[in-house]
NUDOSE-111513 format. One record per atom (N, C-alpha, C, CB): residue in one letter; x, y, z. Coordinates in steps of 0.2 Angstrom, whole numbers, plus 5000, padded with zeros to 4 digits. Glycine has a CB too. Layout:
N
aXYZ
...
end
This chain:
223
m569353005377
m568652995380
m568253055377
m568653005388
t568453115375
t568053165373
t568353215369
t567853195378
r568053255365
r568353285359
r568753345361
r567753305353
e568353395364
e568653455367
e568453455374
e568453505363
l568853475378
l568753465385
l569053525389
l569053405388
d568653575392
d568853625397
d568953585403
d568353685397
g569553605407
g569653575414
g569753625418
g570153515415
y569453615424
y569553665430
y569853635436
y568953705431
w570353655439
w570553635446
w570353685451
w571453625446
l569853655456
l569553685460
l569853695467
l568953675459
g570353645468
g570653635475
g570153605479
g570953695478
r570153625486
r569753585491
r569053635492
r570153585499
q568553605491
q567953635491
q567353605495
q567853645483
p566953645499
p566353615501
p565853585495
p566053665505
y565453535498
y565153495492
y564553545490
y564953405495
a564153575494
a563653615491
a563753675486
a563353635497
a564353705487
a564553755482
a564753725475
a565053785485
v565053665476
v565253635469
v564553615466
v565853575470
h564253575470
h563553555467
h563153615463
h563053515474
a563153665467
a562753725463
a563153745457
a562653795469
l563853745457
l564153755450
l564053705445
l564853765451
q564053645448
q563753585443
q563253605439
q563653525447
e562653625443
e562053625441
e561953685435
e561553635447
r562453745437
r562453785432
r562853765425
r562653845435
l563253735426
l563753705420
l563253655416
l564453655423
f562953625420
f562453575417
f562053605413
f562053525421
a561553655415
a561153695410
a561453725405
a560953745414
a562053755406
a562453785401
a562653735395
a563153825405
r562853685397
r563053635392
r562453615388
r563253575395
r561853595391
r561253585388
r561153635383
r560753585393
a561153695385
a560953755380
a561553765375
a560853825384
g562053725376
g562653725370
g563053785371
g562353725363
a563053825377
a563353885379
a564153875381
a562953905384
i564253805383
i565053795385
i565153725381
i565153805394
p565753715380
p565953645378
p566053595384
p566853645374
d566153535382
d566253485387
d566753515392
d566553405383
t566553495398
t566953535404
t567053475409
t566453605408
v567553485413
v567653435419
v567853485424
v568353365418
l567653465430
l567853495437
l568353445440
l567253505442
l568853465443
l569353425446
l569453455453
l569953415442
l569453415459
l569453445465
l569453395470
l568953485466
e569453415477
e569353365482
e568953415486
e570053345486
h568453365491
h568053395495
h568153405503
h567353365494
t567953455506
t567853445513
t567453385516
t567653495515
p567553355521
p567153295523
p566353305523
p567253275530
v566153265519
v565353265517
v565153185516
v565353295510
v564553175518
v564153125517
v563553135511
v563853105523
t563553105506
t563053115501
t562653055500
t563453135494
y562053075499
y561453025497
y561353025490
y560753045501
g561352965486
g561052965479
g560452945479
g561452915475
r560152935473
r559352925473
r559252865476
r559052935465
g559652815476
g559552745479
g559752735486
g559852685475
a559852785489
a560152775495
a559652765502
a560452835497
r559752715506
r559352705512
r559752735518
r559352625513
a559152765522
a559352795528
a559852765532
a558752815532
d559652685532
d559952655538
d560652645536
d559652595539
h560952655529
h561552655528
h562052715529
h561652645521
v561752765533
v562152815537
v562052795544
v561852885537
l562652775547
l562752745554
l562652795559
l563452705554
f562752865558
f562752915564
f562052965562
f563452955565
p561852995567
p561353045565
p561753115563
p560853065571
e561353145558
e561653205556
e561953255561
e561153245551
s561653265567
s561953305572
s562553285575
s561553305577
e562653215574
e563353185576
e563853205571
e563353105576
l563653195564
l564053205559
l564353275559
l563753185554
a563853325561
a564053385561
a564453405566
a563553425560
r564353375572
r564853385577
r565653365575
r564653345584
r565553315571
r566253285569
r566553325562
r566253195567
g566153385560
g566453415555
g566253385548
g567053415556
v565653345548
v565553315542
v564753345539
v565553235544
d564953365533
d564153395530
d563753335528
d564253445524
v563253345526
v562753295523
v562353325517
v562253275528
f562253295511
f562053325506
f561653275503
f562553345503
h560953285499
h560553245496
h560653265489
h560053245499
t560853215484
t561053225478
t560453195473
t561653185477
g560553215466
g560153185461
g560553125457
g559953235457
r561253115460
r561453065456
r561252995458
r562153075457
g561552945453
g561352875455
g561752835461
g561452825448
g561552785463
g561852755469
g561552765475
g562552765469
d561952735481
d561752745487
d562152795491
d561752685491
v562452785497
v562752845501
v563452835499
v562552845509
t563852885499
t564652885500
t564952945504
t564952895492
v565552945504
v565853005508
v566453025504
v566052975516
h566453095505
h566953125500
h567353155506
h566753185494
a568153155505
a568553195511
a569153215508
a568653145517
p569553255511
p570253275508
p570653215507
p570653315512
g571053215501
g571453165499
g571153105495
g571753125506
q570453135492
q570153095487
q570053135481
q569453065490
l570253105475
l570253155469
l569453145467
l570853125463
v569153205466
v568453195463
v568353225456
v567953235467
a568053195452
a567953225445
a567253225443
a568353185439
y567053285441
y566453295438
y566453315430
y566153355442
p566353265426
p566353285419
p565653315418
p566453225413
i565553365414
i564853395412
i564953395404
i564753475414
l564653335402
l564853315395
l564153305390
l565253245395
d564153325385
d563653305380
d563853235377
d563553365374
l563453185378
l563553115375
l563353105368
l563353075379
a562853145367
a562653155360
a563053175354
a562153195360
p563053145348
p562553105346
p562953035345
p562353135338
d563553025347
d563952965346
d564152925352
d564652985342
r563852955358
r564152915364
r563552895369
r564652945368
c563052885365
c562352885370
c562252825373
c561552905365
d562652795377
d562752725381
d562952735388
d563352665377
v562552735393
v562652745400
v563152695402
v562052745405
r563052635400
r563552575402
r564252595399
r563352505398
r564352615393
r564952635391
r565352695394
r564952635385
y564852745396
y565152805399
y565452775406
y564552855400
v564952735410
v565252715416
v565852675416
v564852685421
r565852635411
r566552595409
r567152645408
r566552545401
d566952705405
d567552755403
d567752775409
d567252815398
l567352805413
l567552825420
l567952775425
l566952845424
t567752715424
t568152665428
t568852665425
t567652585426
e568852655419
e569452655415
e569952715417
e569352655407
v569752775418
v570152835420
v570452825426
v569652885420
m570052795431
m570352775438
m570752725437
m569752755444
r570652665433
r571052615433
r571752635430
r570752555429
r571852685425
r572452705422
r572852745428
r572252755415
l572452785432
l572752825437
l573052775442
l572152875441
v572852725445
v573052695450
v573552635447
v572352665454
a573552625441
a574052585438
a574752615438
a573952575430
r574752685438
r575452725439
r575752715445
r575252805437
s575352705450
s575652675456
s575652605457
s575252695461
g575652565451
g575852495452
g575252445455
g576352485457
i574652485455
i574152445458
i573652415452
i573652495463
s573552355452
s573052315448
s572352325450
s573352245447
a571852355447
a571152365449
a570752355443
a571052425452
g570052345444
g569652345439
g568952325441
g569752305435
p568452315437
p567752305440
p567652245443
p567152315435
f567152235448
f567052175452
f566352165452
f567252185459
e566252095449
e565552065449
e565052115447
e565452045456
k564452135450
k563852165449
k564052245451
k563252135453
y564552255454
y564652325457
y564952375453
y565152315462
v564652435453
v564952495449
v565652515453
v564352555449
g566052545450
g566752565453
g567352525451
g566652565460
l567852555455
l568452525454
l568652485460
l569052575452
w568952415459
w569152375464
w569652345465
w568652335465
v569952315470
v570652295470
v570552235474
v571152345473
d570852175472
d570952115475
d571552115480
d570952065469
v571352115487
v571852125491
v571952055495
v571752185496
a571752005492
a571751935495
a572451905497
a571351875490
s572951945494
s573651915496
s573951985499
s574051895489
p573951995505
p574152055509
p574952065508
p574052045517
e575352015505
e576052015505
e576152065499
e576351945505
r575652065494
r575852115488
r575652185489
r575452085482
w575352205495
w575252265496
w575352285502
w574652285494
p575852325505
p576052345511
p575252375514
p576652405512
g575052355520
g574452395522
g573752355520
g574452465520
a573752315515
a573252285512
a572852245517
a573452245507
e573252215522
e572852165527
e572252205531
e573352135533
q572352275531
q571852315535
q571152315531
q572152385537
a571052295525
a570552305521
a570252235519
a570752345515
r569552235519
r569252165518
r569252155510
r568452165521
t569352105508
t569452085501
t568752065497
t569952035500
p568652085491
p569052145488
p568852205490
p568952145481
a569152255489
a569052325493
a568952365486
a569752345498
k568552425488
k568352465484
k568852535484
k567752475484
i569252555479
i569652605479
i569352665475
i570352585477
g568852655470
g568652715466
g567852705466
g568952715459
a567352755468
a566752755468
a566452795461
a566452795474
i565852775459
i565552815452
i564852825454
i565652785445
g564552885453
g563952905453
g563752955448
g563752925461
v563252945444
v563153005439
v562453005438
v563552985431
r562353075435
r561653085433
r561653095425
r561453135437
i561253075422
i561253095414
i560553105412
i561653045409
s560453175409
s559753185407
s559853215400
s559453235412
r559553195395
r559653215389
r560253205386
r559553275388
w560653165388
w561353145387
w561853195390
w561453135379
i561653245394
i562053275397
i562253255403
i561853335398
t562953255405
t563153215412
t563253265417
t563853185410
m563253245424
m563553275429
m563753225434
m563253325431
h563953245440
h564253205445
h564853165441
h563753155450
g565053115444
g565653075441
g565953025445
g566153135439
f566653035447
f566952975451
f567353005456
f567452935446
a567452965462
a567852995467
a568452925468
a567453005474
l569052955467
l569652895469
l570052915475
l570252885462
n570152865479
n570352865485
n571152865485
n570052795489
l571452925485
l572252925485
l572452915492
l572552995482
d572352975496
d572552965503
d572052995508
d573152985505
p571452975508
p570953005512
p571052975519
p570152995510
d570753005524
d570752965531
d570052915530
d570653015538
l570252855529
l569852805528
l569352785534
l570252745526
s569452815540
s569052795545
s568352845544
s569352815553
v568352895540
v567652925538
v567152875535
v567752995533
f567352825532
f566952775529
f566652735534
f567352725523
r566752745540
r566452705546
r565752745548
r566952705552
y565752805545
y565152835547
y564452805543
y565252905545
i564652765537
i564152745532
i564252665531
i564252785525
v563752645526
v563852585523
v564052605516
v563352535522
p564752605515
p564952635508
p564552605502
p565652625507
c564252645498
c563752615492
c563252565494
c564152585486
g563152565500
g562652515502
g562852435502
g562152535497
i563552435501
i563852365501
i564252355508
i564452355495
r563852305512
r564152285518
r564752235519
r563552255522
e564752195514
e565252135514
e565952155512
e565152075508
h566052215509
h566752235507
h566952295509
h566752225499
g567552315510
g567852375513
g568052425507
g568452355518
v568352475509
v568752515505
v569452525506
v568452575506
t569752555502
t570552555502
t570752615499
t570852495499
s571452635498
s571652695495
s572352675493
s571652755500
v572552715488
v573252705485
v573752705491
v573352765480
r573752755495
r574252745501
r574152685505
r574152805506
q573552665507
q573552605510
q573852545507
q572852595512
l573752535500
l574052485497
l574852485495
l573652485490
v575052535494
v575752545492
v576152595496
v575852585484
g575852625501
g576252665506
g576452735505
g576952635506
e576152755498
e576352835496
e575752835491
e577152855493
a575552905489
a575152925485
a575252985481
a574452925488
p575052995475
p575153065472
p574753115475
p574953055464
s574953175475
s574453225477
s573853225474
s574753295477
v573353265476
v572653265473
v572753305466
v572053305478
r573153355466
r573253405460
r573653365456
r573553465462
e574153325458
e574453295452
e573953245449
e575153255454
a573653205454
a573253155450
a572653185445
a572853105456
a572453255447
a572053285443
a572253295436
a571853345446
e572853325436
e573253335430
e573253275425
e574053345431
r573453215429
r573453165425
r572753135422
r573753105429
a572253145427
a571553125425
a571253165419
a571153125432
y571453235419
y571353275413
y571553255407
y571553355415
a572253225407
a572553205402
a572153145398
a573353185404
i572053085404
i571753035401
i571053055398
i571752995406
l570653095401
l569953115399
l570053145392
l569653155404
c570553185390
c570653215384
c570853155378
c571153275385
d571053115380
d571353045376
d570853045370
d571452975381
end
């Protein structure tokens, strides 16, 4: 996906600190001071608003979310509201797409493909779904996936939200490996009411660790 890529594993981090780091790296990449870079991590529980988010897509007041240990953060990425939580692999590529990769749709497809290849290693067939961004799994046949009857079909397993300015990227994707899916009840995920969310563990009964998935994601991004 990229030519030279510095990768950093950050472990479990609060959203605000990593967002500030992204902003610094974004400015440095735009200035040509650093090469293409990706941050790989998992977040402590947080609800994030994208630029297109609607307030009614967050189903609890911020005071109640805070009581439950969930932060709230307004971002400059595209998309609606989403949740990050432990057990979810988050990747934030800080890339310069110029001069030969100046295509937003292609970039989103590339991120989708990274997630698709990751879940394929667990035997899960996934892909895009209709008009929606992200990675989706058809769970119409519950007998194929242990636990799949708990999700509405089709279900989202990976979310994408990016910001691109002067062809420098930030934000990225979040892949559900083994998060507590109940946190998604705090929101209308990505503003989509008619479909649910799922995870690798819910579908096949086990999931790689976030660290292991991060190493695989970095290798794919370097292809």
